[in-house]
A tleap script that builds the chain and sets N, CA, C and O, in Angstrom:
source leaprc.protein.ff14SB
mol = sequence {
  NMET PRO TYR THR LYS LEU GLU GLU SER ARG
  ILE ILE GLU MET ALA TRP GLU ASP ARG THR
  PRO PHE GLU ALA ILE GLU SER GLN PHE GLY
  LEU ASN GLU SER ALA VAL ILE ALA VAL MET
  ARG SER GLN LEU GLN GLN GLY SER PHE LYS
  ARG TRP ARG LYS ARG VAL THR GLY ARG GLN
  THR LYS HIE GLY ALA MET ARG SER PRO ASP
  VAL SER ARG GLY TYR CYS PRO THR GLN TYR
  LYS PHE LYS SER SER LYS ASN SER LYS ALA
  ARG CARG
}
set mol.1.N position { -0.710 -45.156 -34.195 }
set mol.1.CA position { -1.065 -46.493 -34.431 }
set mol.1.C position { -2.142 -47.380 -33.628 }
set mol.1.O position { -2.268 -46.736 -32.587 }
set mol.2.N position { -2.582 -47.962 -33.578 }
set mol.2.CA position { -2.845 -48.793 -32.697 }
set mol.2.C position { -2.331 -49.791 -32.192 }
set mol.2.O position { -1.649 -50.374 -33.035 }
set mol.3.N position { -2.318 -50.552 -30.678 }
set mol.3.CA position { -1.549 -50.752 -29.785 }
set mol.3.C position { -2.426 -52.520 -29.539 }
set mol.3.O position { -3.623 -52.535 -29.254 }
set mol.4.N position { -1.463 -54.143 -29.735 }
set mol.4.CA position { -2.328 -54.808 -28.981 }
set mol.4.C position { -2.604 -54.820 -27.593 }
set mol.4.O position { -1.703 -54.206 -27.021 }
set mol.5.N position { -3.446 -55.246 -26.801 }
set mol.5.CA position { -3.089 -55.230 -25.536 }
set mol.5.C position { -2.007 -55.616 -24.972 }
set mol.5.O position { -1.892 -55.196 -23.821 }
set mol.6.N position { -1.306 -56.153 -25.285 }
set mol.6.CA position { 0.045 -56.867 -24.547 }
set mol.6.C position { 0.952 -55.853 -24.563 }
set mol.6.O position { 1.409 -55.433 -23.499 }
set mol.7.N position { 1.578 -54.986 -26.553 }
set mol.7.CA position { 1.998 -53.803 -26.174 }
set mol.7.C position { 1.343 -52.773 -25.130 }
set mol.7.O position { 1.922 -52.172 -24.225 }
set mol.8.N position { 0.378 -52.739 -25.386 }
set mol.8.CA position { 0.129 -51.685 -24.409 }
set mol.8.C position { 0.104 -51.828 -22.928 }
set mol.8.O position { -0.839 -51.193 -22.457 }
set mol.9.N position { 0.675 -52.320 -22.213 }
set mol.9.CA position { 0.507 -53.142 -21.580 }
set mol.9.C position { 2.439 -52.956 -21.084 }
set mol.9.O position { 3.038 -52.833 -20.016 }
set mol.10.N position { 2.784 -53.020 -22.338 }
set mol.10.CA position { 4.064 -53.742 -22.409 }
set mol.10.C position { 4.302 -51.842 -21.833 }
set mol.10.O position { 4.866 -51.389 -20.837 }
set mol.11.N position { 3.715 -51.272 -22.777 }
set mol.11.CA position { 4.246 -49.735 -22.954 }
set mol.11.C position { 4.093 -48.888 -21.963 }
set mol.11.O position { 4.756 -47.852 -21.911 }
set mol.12.N position { 2.881 -49.337 -20.723 }
set mol.12.CA position { 2.551 -48.989 -19.393 }
set mol.12.C position { 3.585 -49.352 -18.067 }
set mol.12.O position { 3.801 -48.619 -17.102 }
set mol.13.N position { 4.232 -50.902 -18.363 }
set mol.13.CA position { 5.054 -51.169 -17.410 }
set mol.13.C position { 6.520 -50.522 -18.093 }
set mol.13.O position { 7.199 -49.882 -17.290 }
set mol.14.N position { 6.846 -50.592 -18.944 }
set mol.14.CA position { 8.185 -49.999 -19.445 }
set mol.14.C position { 7.978 -48.018 -18.723 }
set mol.14.O position { 8.870 -47.479 -18.069 }
set mol.15.N position { 6.793 -47.406 -19.039 }
set mol.15.CA position { 6.471 -46.243 -18.304 }
set mol.15.C position { 6.943 -46.270 -16.988 }
set mol.15.O position { 7.548 -45.248 -16.665 }
set mol.16.N position { 6.848 -47.103 -16.171 }
set mol.16.CA position { 6.292 -47.185 -14.707 }
set mol.16.C position { 8.460 -47.488 -14.326 }
set mol.16.O position { 9.276 -46.934 -13.590 }
set mol.17.N position { 8.489 -48.078 -14.840 }
set mol.17.CA position { 9.989 -48.420 -14.633 }
set mol.17.C position { 10.470 -47.457 -14.414 }
set mol.17.O position { 10.076 -46.534 -15.126 }
set mol.18.N position { 11.584 -47.101 -13.325 }
set mol.18.CA position { 12.404 -46.218 -13.073 }
set mol.18.C position { 13.837 -46.105 -14.124 }
set mol.18.O position { 14.054 -45.070 -14.754 }
set mol.19.N position { 14.498 -46.973 -14.183 }
set mol.19.CA position { 15.310 -46.972 -15.355 }
set mol.19.C position { 15.187 -47.433 -16.490 }
set mol.19.O position { 16.056 -48.119 -17.029 }
set mol.20.N position { 13.745 -47.021 -17.179 }
set mol.20.CA position { 13.630 -47.514 -18.563 }
set mol.20.C position { 13.430 -46.016 -19.420 }
set mol.20.O position { 12.241 -45.706 -19.497 }
set mol.21.N position { 14.217 -45.202 -19.964 }
set mol.21.CA position { 14.004 -43.798 -20.287 }
set mol.21.C position { 13.211 -43.795 -21.113 }
set mol.21.O position { 12.388 -44.707 -21.196 }
set mol.22.N position { 13.227 -43.139 -21.650 }
set mol.22.CA position { 11.671 -42.457 -22.600 }
set mol.22.C position { 11.736 -42.558 -23.889 }
set mol.22.O position { 10.796 -42.704 -24.671 }
set mol.23.N position { 13.338 -42.448 -24.214 }
set mol.23.CA position { 13.656 -42.639 -25.338 }
set mol.23.C position { 13.954 -44.225 -25.875 }
set mol.23.O position { 14.230 -44.413 -27.060 }
set mol.24.N position { 13.874 -45.395 -24.871 }
set mol.24.CA position { 13.667 -46.682 -24.645 }
set mol.24.C position { 12.483 -47.178 -25.589 }
set mol.24.O position { 12.311 -48.152 -26.321 }
set mol.25.N position { 11.904 -46.289 -25.305 }
set mol.25.CA position { 9.562 -46.437 -25.067 }
set mol.25.C position { 10.146 -45.660 -26.400 }
set mol.25.O position { 11.134 -45.463 -25.692 }
set mol.26.N position { 10.334 -45.306 -27.105 }
set mol.26.CA position { 9.983 -44.201 -28.413 }
set mol.26.C position { 11.340 -45.062 -29.475 }
set mol.26.O position { 11.129 -44.938 -30.681 }
set mol.27.N position { 12.334 -45.684 -29.188 }
set mol.27.CA position { 13.004 -46.604 -30.360 }
set mol.27.C position { 12.217 -48.076 -30.440 }
set mol.27.O position { 12.339 -48.899 -31.347 }
set mol.28.N position { 11.411 -48.185 -29.298 }
set mol.28.CA position { 10.685 -50.122 -29.267 }
set mol.28.C position { 9.274 -49.693 -29.979 }
set mol.28.O position { 9.090 -50.324 -31.020 }
set mol.29.N position { 8.173 -48.706 -29.633 }
set mol.29.CA position { 7.088 -48.740 -29.507 }
set mol.29.C position { 7.109 -47.231 -30.537 }
set mol.29.O position { 6.100 -47.523 -31.180 }
set mol.30.N position { 7.321 -46.556 -30.828 }
set mol.30.CA position { 8.010 -45.379 -31.901 }
set mol.30.C position { 7.117 -43.744 -31.226 }
set mol.30.O position { 6.890 -42.745 -31.909 }
set mol.31.N position { 6.806 -43.911 -29.919 }
set mol.31.CA position { 5.976 -43.120 -28.896 }
set mol.31.C position { 6.830 -42.074 -28.576 }
set mol.31.O position { 7.934 -42.580 -28.377 }
set mol.32.N position { 6.896 -40.431 -28.371 }
set mol.32.CA position { 7.700 -39.825 -27.613 }
set mol.32.C position { 7.099 -39.627 -26.681 }
set mol.32.O position { 5.943 -40.005 -26.875 }
set mol.33.N position { 7.247 -39.179 -25.610 }
set mol.33.CA position { 7.321 -39.198 -24.587 }
set mol.33.C position { 5.917 -37.797 -24.399 }
set mol.33.O position { 5.342 -37.494 -23.353 }
set mol.34.N position { 5.789 -37.430 -25.239 }
set mol.34.CA position { 4.188 -36.449 -25.073 }
set mol.34.C position { 2.888 -37.618 -25.170 }
set mol.34.O position { 1.823 -37.630 -24.553 }
set mol.35.N position { 3.501 -38.711 -26.336 }
set mol.35.CA position { 2.726 -39.657 -26.334 }
set mol.35.C position { 2.698 -41.023 -25.923 }
set mol.35.O position { 2.034 -41.943 -26.402 }
set mol.36.N position { 3.899 -41.041 -24.509 }
set mol.36.CA position { 3.377 -41.685 -23.915 }
set mol.36.C position { 2.471 -41.299 -22.743 }
set mol.36.O position { 1.573 -42.009 -22.289 }
set mol.37.N position { 2.892 -39.846 -22.228 }
set mol.37.CA position { 1.802 -39.384 -21.183 }
set mol.37.C position { 0.506 -39.344 -21.002 }
set mol.37.O position { -0.037 -39.373 -19.898 }
set mol.38.N position { -0.519 -39.220 -22.949 }
set mol.38.CA position { -1.245 -39.499 -23.033 }
set mol.38.C position { -2.154 -40.749 -23.287 }
set mol.38.O position { -3.346 -40.924 -23.540 }
set mol.39.N position { -0.859 -41.675 -23.072 }
set mol.39.CA position { -1.859 -43.585 -22.941 }
set mol.39.C position { -1.956 -43.738 -21.402 }
set mol.39.O position { -2.891 -44.268 -20.802 }
set mol.40.N position { -0.752 -43.146 -20.813 }
set mol.40.CA position { -0.935 -43.338 -19.308 }
set mol.40.C position { -2.180 -42.083 -18.686 }
set mol.40.O position { -2.880 -41.940 -17.683 }
set mol.41.N position { -1.967 -41.499 -19.719 }
set mol.41.CA position { -3.947 -40.556 -18.779 }
set mol.41.C position { -4.929 -41.415 -19.135 }
set mol.41.O position { -5.926 -41.675 -18.462 }
set mol.42.N position { -4.648 -41.849 -20.179 }
set mol.42.CA position { -5.963 -42.694 -20.937 }
set mol.42.C position { -5.698 -43.729 -20.266 }
set mol.42.O position { -6.720 -43.774 -19.581 }
set mol.43.N position { -4.953 -44.795 -19.874 }
set mol.43.CA position { -5.195 -45.973 -19.632 }
set mol.43.C position { -5.149 -46.564 -18.382 }
set mol.43.O position { -5.337 -47.753 -18.122 }
set mol.44.N position { -4.634 -44.777 -16.887 }
set mol.44.CA position { -4.256 -45.465 -15.783 }
set mol.44.C position { -5.555 -44.208 -15.390 }
set mol.44.O position { -6.023 -43.281 -16.052 }
set mol.45.N position { -5.865 -44.800 -13.786 }
set mol.45.CA position { -7.511 -43.747 -13.300 }
set mol.45.C position { -5.899 -42.195 -12.738 }
set mol.45.O position { -4.675 -42.093 -12.649 }
set mol.46.N position { -7.182 -41.385 -12.542 }
set mol.46.CA position { -6.127 -40.558 -12.347 }
set mol.46.C position { -5.566 -39.890 -11.207 }
set mol.46.O position { -5.000 -38.799 -11.150 }
set mol.47.N position { -5.827 -40.758 -10.280 }
set mol.47.CA position { -4.972 -40.639 -8.975 }
set mol.47.C position { -3.840 -41.307 -9.431 }
set mol.47.O position { -2.845 -40.694 -9.044 }
set mol.48.N position { -3.438 -42.678 -10.338 }
set mol.48.CA position { -2.649 -43.294 -10.440 }
set mol.48.C position { -2.130 -42.978 -11.471 }
set mol.48.O position { -1.032 -43.459 -11.754 }
set mol.49.N position { -2.879 -41.925 -12.474 }
set mol.49.CA position { -2.189 -41.261 -13.341 }
set mol.49.C position { -1.182 -39.469 -12.763 }
set mol.49.O position { -0.115 -39.090 -13.245 }
set mol.50.N position { -1.760 -38.954 -11.985 }
set mol.50.CA position { -1.197 -38.325 -11.196 }
set mol.50.C position { 0.278 -38.924 -10.304 }
set mol.50.O position { 1.430 -38.953 -10.737 }
set mol.51.N position { -0.134 -39.289 -9.186 }
set mol.51.CA position { 1.494 -40.243 -9.055 }
set mol.51.C position { 2.348 -40.949 -9.965 }
set mol.51.O position { 3.340 -41.152 -9.266 }
set mol.52.N position { 2.570 -41.427 -11.043 }
set mol.52.CA position { 3.034 -41.653 -11.681 }
set mol.52.C position { 3.872 -39.886 -12.916 }
set mol.52.O position { 4.959 -39.627 -13.434 }
set mol.53.N position { 2.710 -39.301 -12.821 }
set mol.53.CA position { 3.770 -37.956 -13.644 }
set mol.53.C position { 4.353 -37.137 -12.323 }
set mol.53.O position { 4.880 -36.064 -12.615 }
set mol.54.N position { 4.343 -37.392 -11.278 }
set mol.54.CA position { 5.383 -36.927 -10.320 }
set mol.54.C position { 6.326 -37.456 -10.233 }
set mol.54.O position { 7.394 -36.850 -10.160 }
set mol.55.N position { 6.225 -38.864 -10.212 }
set mol.55.CA position { 7.199 -39.788 -9.661 }
set mol.55.C position { 8.858 -39.729 -11.154 }
set mol.55.O position { 10.043 -40.058 -11.092 }
set mol.56.N position { 7.883 -39.075 -12.369 }
set mol.56.CA position { 8.810 -39.263 -13.457 }
set mol.56.C position { 9.588 -37.718 -13.977 }
set mol.56.O position { 10.523 -37.353 -14.689 }
set mol.57.N position { 8.445 -37.089 -13.042 }
set mol.57.CA position { 9.100 -35.564 -13.928 }
set mol.57.C position { 10.613 -35.894 -13.249 }
set mol.57.O position { 10.985 -36.715 -12.410 }
set mol.58.N position { 11.435 -34.639 -14.183 }
set mol.58.CA position { 12.490 -34.170 -13.726 }
set mol.58.C position { 13.731 -35.836 -13.198 }
set mol.58.O position { 14.934 -35.782 -12.940 }
set mol.59.N position { 12.805 -37.112 -13.208 }
set mol.59.CA position { 13.536 -38.010 -13.025 }
set mol.59.C position { 15.153 -38.031 -13.304 }
set mol.59.O position { 15.308 -36.839 -13.571 }
set mol.60.N position { 16.145 -38.477 -13.388 }
set mol.60.CA position { 17.089 -38.953 -14.217 }
set mol.60.C position { 17.240 -39.711 -15.403 }
set mol.60.O position { 17.721 -39.487 -16.514 }
set mol.61.N position { 16.553 -40.914 -14.711 }
set mol.61.CA position { 16.914 -42.131 -15.106 }
set mol.61.C position { 15.184 -42.040 -16.389 }
set mol.61.O position { 14.391 -42.912 -16.743 }
set mol.62.N position { 15.214 -41.598 -16.479 }
set mol.62.CA position { 13.406 -40.950 -17.582 }
set mol.62.C position { 14.059 -40.866 -18.758 }
set mol.62.O position { 13.922 -41.627 -19.716 }
set mol.63.N position { 14.969 -39.671 -18.653 }
set mol.63.CA position { 15.620 -39.182 -19.710 }
set mol.63.C position { 16.571 -39.113 -19.954 }
set mol.63.O position { 17.548 -38.886 -19.240 }
set mol.64.N position { 16.473 -39.337 -21.272 }
set mol.64.CA position { 18.560 -40.035 -20.801 }
set mol.64.C position { 19.310 -38.773 -21.492 }
set mol.64.O position { 20.512 -38.699 -21.239 }
set mol.65.N position { 18.978 -38.169 -21.999 }
set mol.65.CA position { 19.549 -36.435 -22.002 }
set mol.65.C position { 20.258 -36.364 -20.621 }
set mol.65.O position { 21.406 -35.948 -20.471 }
set mol.66.N position { 19.379 -36.856 -19.545 }
set mol.66.CA position { 19.614 -36.072 -18.051 }
set mol.66.C position { 20.839 -37.304 -16.878 }
set mol.66.O position { 21.491 -37.240 -15.836 }
set mol.67.N position { 20.321 -38.796 -18.540 }
set mol.67.CA position { 21.626 -39.705 -17.378 }
set mol.67.C position { 23.184 -39.690 -17.712 }
set mol.67.O position { 23.759 -39.049 -18.591 }
set mol.68.N position { 23.551 -40.306 -17.054 }
set mol.68.CA position { 24.905 -40.584 -17.353 }
set mol.68.C position { 25.568 -41.561 -18.635 }
set mol.68.O position { 25.282 -42.639 -19.156 }
set mol.69.N position { 26.415 -40.712 -18.773 }
set mol.69.CA position { 26.858 -41.536 -20.241 }
set mol.69.C position { 27.426 -42.843 -20.428 }
set mol.69.O position { 27.676 -43.539 -21.412 }
set mol.70.N position { 27.600 -43.011 -18.741 }
set mol.70.CA position { 27.855 -44.571 -18.223 }
set mol.70.C position { 26.804 -45.821 -18.396 }
set mol.70.O position { 26.990 -47.034 -18.308 }
set mol.71.N position { 25.508 -44.971 -18.707 }
set mol.71.CA position { 24.608 -45.538 -18.428 }
set mol.71.C position { 24.083 -46.663 -20.352 }
set mol.71.O position { 23.501 -45.766 -20.961 }
set mol.72.N position { 24.073 -47.179 -20.742 }
set mol.72.CA position { 24.314 -47.173 -22.072 }
set mol.72.C position { 22.536 -48.330 -22.518 }
set mol.72.O position { 22.042 -48.481 -23.635 }
set mol.73.N position { 22.009 -48.934 -21.127 }
set mol.73.CA position { 20.924 -49.386 -22.041 }
set mol.73.C position { 19.907 -48.801 -20.821 }
set mol.73.O position { 20.151 -48.215 -19.766 }
set mol.74.N position { 18.386 -49.333 -21.603 }
set mol.74.CA position { 17.542 -48.681 -20.762 }
set mol.74.C position { 17.127 -49.989 -19.944 }
set mol.74.O position { 16.089 -49.698 -19.349 }
set mol.75.N position { 17.543 -51.484 -19.621 }
set mol.75.CA position { 16.884 -52.165 -18.974 }
set mol.75.C position { 17.989 -53.043 -18.456 }
set mol.75.O position { 19.166 -52.927 -18.797 }
set mol.76.N position { 17.481 -54.004 -17.533 }
set mol.76.CA position { 18.567 -54.693 -17.494 }
set mol.76.C position { 17.958 -56.175 -17.891 }
set mol.76.O position { 16.796 -56.498 -17.646 }
set mol.77.N position { 18.948 -57.045 -18.557 }
set mol.77.CA position { 18.596 -58.190 -19.324 }
set mol.77.C position { 17.935 -59.389 -18.707 }
set mol.77.O position { 17.590 -60.328 -19.423 }
set mol.78.N position { 17.720 -59.398 -17.234 }
set mol.78.CA position { 17.244 -59.999 -16.679 }
set mol.78.C position { 16.001 -59.726 -16.429 }
set mol.78.O position { 15.328 -60.537 -15.792 }
set mol.79.N position { 15.430 -58.471 -16.905 }
set mol.79.CA position { 14.229 -58.200 -16.442 }
set mol.79.C position { 12.989 -59.005 -16.922 }
set mol.79.O position { 12.300 -59.824 -16.314 }
set mol.80.N position { 12.904 -58.506 -18.253 }
set mol.80.CA position { 11.972 -59.182 -19.221 }
set mol.80.C position { 11.532 -60.434 -18.600 }
set mol.80.O position { 12.385 -61.314 -18.480 }
set mol.81.N position { 10.044 -60.716 -18.083 }
set mol.81.CA position { 9.394 -61.307 -17.942 }
set mol.81.C position { 8.514 -62.368 -18.990 }
set mol.81.O position { 7.734 -63.200 -18.527 }
set mol.82.N position { 8.726 -62.234 -20.263 }
set mol.82.CA position { 7.882 -63.285 -21.110 }
set mol.82.C position { 9.135 -64.358 -21.324 }
set mol.82.O position { 10.348 -64.259 -21.507 }
set mol.83.N position { 7.891 -65.749 -21.163 }
set mol.83.CA position { 8.886 -67.180 -21.213 }
set mol.83.C position { 8.321 -67.936 -22.779 }
set mol.83.O position { 7.346 -67.857 -23.525 }
set mol.84.N position { 8.837 -68.233 -22.744 }
set mol.84.CA position { 8.486 -69.326 -23.911 }
set mol.84.C position { 7.286 -69.652 -23.619 }
set mol.84.O position { 6.763 -69.158 -22.621 }
set mol.85.N position { 6.443 -70.751 -24.606 }
set mol.85.CA position { 4.933 -71.443 -23.749 }
set mol.85.C position { 5.662 -72.893 -23.047 }
set mol.85.O position { 5.087 -73.225 -22.011 }
set mol.86.N position { 6.485 -73.532 -23.330 }
set mol.86.CA position { 6.728 -75.030 -23.411 }
set mol.86.C position { 7.362 -74.119 -21.504 }
set mol.86.O position { 7.355 -74.720 -20.430 }
set mol.87.N position { 7.728 -72.905 -21.674 }
set mol.87.CA position { 8.446 -73.056 -20.517 }
set mol.87.C position { 8.065 -72.606 -19.007 }
set mol.87.O position { 8.711 -72.274 -18.013 }
set mol.88.N position { 6.563 -72.773 -19.358 }
set mol.88.CA position { 5.062 -71.564 -18.979 }
set mol.88.C position { 4.805 -73.017 -18.102 }
set mol.88.O position { 5.000 -74.207 -18.350 }
set mol.89.N position { 4.102 -72.031 -16.610 }
set mol.89.CA position { 3.648 -72.742 -15.338 }
set mol.89.C position { 2.042 -73.607 -15.628 }
set mol.89.O position { 1.605 -74.598 -15.043 }
set mol.90.N position { 1.286 -72.623 -16.982 }
set mol.90.CA position { -0.253 -72.540 -16.558 }
set mol.90.C position { 0.309 -73.958 -17.668 }
set mol.90.O position { -0.633 -73.997 -18.459 }
set mol.91.N position { 1.095 -74.849 -18.021 }
set mol.91.CA position { 0.969 -75.887 -19.220 }
set mol.91.C position { 0.955 -77.430 -17.826 }
set mol.91.O position { 0.332 -78.487 -17.925 }
set mol.92.N position { 1.566 -77.127 -17.055 }
set mol.92.CA position { 1.434 -78.199 -16.037 }
set mol.92.C position { 0.475 -78.804 -16.270 }
set mol.92.O position { 0.155 -79.754 -15.555 }
savepdb mol mol.pdb
quit
């Protein structure tokens, strides 16, 4: 399924975030862990991809099954940067 540049950027951002599990990406975009890995491999430079893979491999916060049951969300409610156009600094 093709994604817009904004969606693709968000997938990459979520994949880099330490506390966003692969399951959150799957529920929002329909991409399982191996599909996210394929996106990251195709969109990142080789060194960046290797650094990302090393970082997320075995990380408890990236894998829902390894997370503490006390954590029921994949992100902080204040973490998203999208704002409505009337609040945008570009319109000033």
